[in-house]
N, C-alpha and C positions, 0 to 999 in steps of 0.2 A: 825593524830599525828605522828610525826617522831619517827622511831624506835631507840632505843639505842642499842649500842653494849658494853659491859662493858670492853673487853680486846681484841681489834682487833689483828689478826695475820697476819704477812707479813714477809716472808723470801724466800730465794732462796736456793736451796740444789743441789748438784752435782748429776749426773745421776746414779753413783754407790750406791747412798743412796736410790733410788726408793722404794725398798722393805720395808725399814725402815718407810717410811712415809705412805704408803697405797698400797693395792692390789685392782685392779678394782672390784667394786661390795661389798666391805667389809671395813667398817670403823673400824680401830683399837681402843681399848680402851686407857685410858690415860696412862696405865703402859708401853705402847709401846714406847712412845717418852720420850726423856730426859726432865727432869724438866727445863722449860724455863719461865722466869718471866711473858712474855706477852702472853702465850699460855693458851687459856681458857680451862676449865675443860670439856673434850669431853664427859665424862659420863653424866654430867648435860645438856650439849648440846643435846645429844642423846634423853635424857628424854624429852626436851622441843620441839623437833622437830615435827612439824605438817606435814611436807613433807619428804618422804623417800629421801635418797641421790639418786642423778641421775648421770648417766655416760654420758660423752660427748667426742667427738673427733673433731679436726680441722685438716683437711688435707691441709699441707702447700704446697704440690705439685700441687693440684688441686684446686687453687684459693681460698684458705681458706674455703673449702666446710665443712660445719658443719654436724655431725651426733649426735643425741641426742636419750637418752631413754626417755620414757612418762614422768617420773619424772622431768626431766629437762624443758620440756614444761609447766609442772604444776608450777614449781618455777618461770618462767617467765611469766605466766598467758596467755599462747599462746595455740592455739588449737593442740592437739597432731597430730603429723605427717605433721604439715604445714611446707611448704618450707620457711626456713629463712635464711637470709645471715647474715654474721658475722657483717656487718654494722648495720643492723637492730637490731641485739642483743646488740652490743656495745652502740647504742643509748639509751639503756634502763638503762645503768649505771649512777649513779650520776656523775657530772663532775669530782669532786676530785678522786672518785673511778676508773673512767675511765682513768684518767690520770696515777694514780698508777699502774692500771692493764697493760695498753699499755707500760709503761716503764719497768716494771718487765718481761713482755712477750717478748719484744724485746731483753732484756738482757738474757733470757733464751733461745731464739732461737740463738743468736749470740754465746753463750757460752756452748749450749747443757746442760741446767740445768733444774731442775724442780723448781717449786714454790708453795707456799702456800700463799693465800691473802684473806682477808675479805674485800668484796666490798658492797656498798650500791646500790640496784637497785630499779628500778621503774617498777614493772610488769605492763603489759598491762591491766589487770583487777583486780588489787589489790593495797593495800597499800605499800608505800616503805618498804624495808626490807633488812636485812643484809644476805649476802650469802658467805659462805666459798668456795673459788675456789682453787681446788688441781690440779696441771698440771704436767705431766710427759712427757719429750721428747721421741719419737720414732726415733731411727736413723737406717739408712741403711749405713754400712760402717761408714765413717765419716761425712755423711750428715743427717741432721735432716729433716725427712719428715712429721712428725705429732706431734701434741700435743694431749693428752688425760688425762682425769682424772675424778674427782668426783666434784659435786657441791651439797651443801645443804645448807638450811637455818639455821642461827643461832640466829636470832632475827627478828621478824616481827611486824608489827603494828596491827595485828588482832589477 
C-alpha cells in the first residue's frame, strides 16, 4: 500500500534563519514556526513517528561523503554503520521526490540556503514511506562545505 502524505512541506530558507527551523538533535514544536498553510502539524507528526529523528551530514568537499546517526540507517532500512554512498541513498527516493530534492539541493548549495522537503522513499527492507528532510548549510568564509540536518518519517506504509 502506498503511503499518503496529507500536507507535504517544501521550501527553502536563508542561512540566517537556521536556528528558527531546527537545532541538530531537537525538533521544535509547531509554535516555533510561523503559521504556513502547507506545514503539517508537527505535534501530530511527532506522536505518530515510529522512528526517532536522525542526524545526517553530507561533506561537499570530500566527494559527498555521508555521515549518519543510527536512526537514519533505520529510516532507510539499511544496516547501522554500513558504508553508503550518496548515489546509493538517492536511488532509494521515488523518482518525483528525487527530482525535487536534487533541484532544491542544487539551489541550496548555489545560494547557501537551507531547505525543508518531504520526500517519498523506498527503504531497502520496508514499505515506501514519507520522510521529512531538513538541511542546513555549513559554510567556511563564503564557501559552503557541508549540508547537515535531520530526517524523520512523517508517514509510512506500516
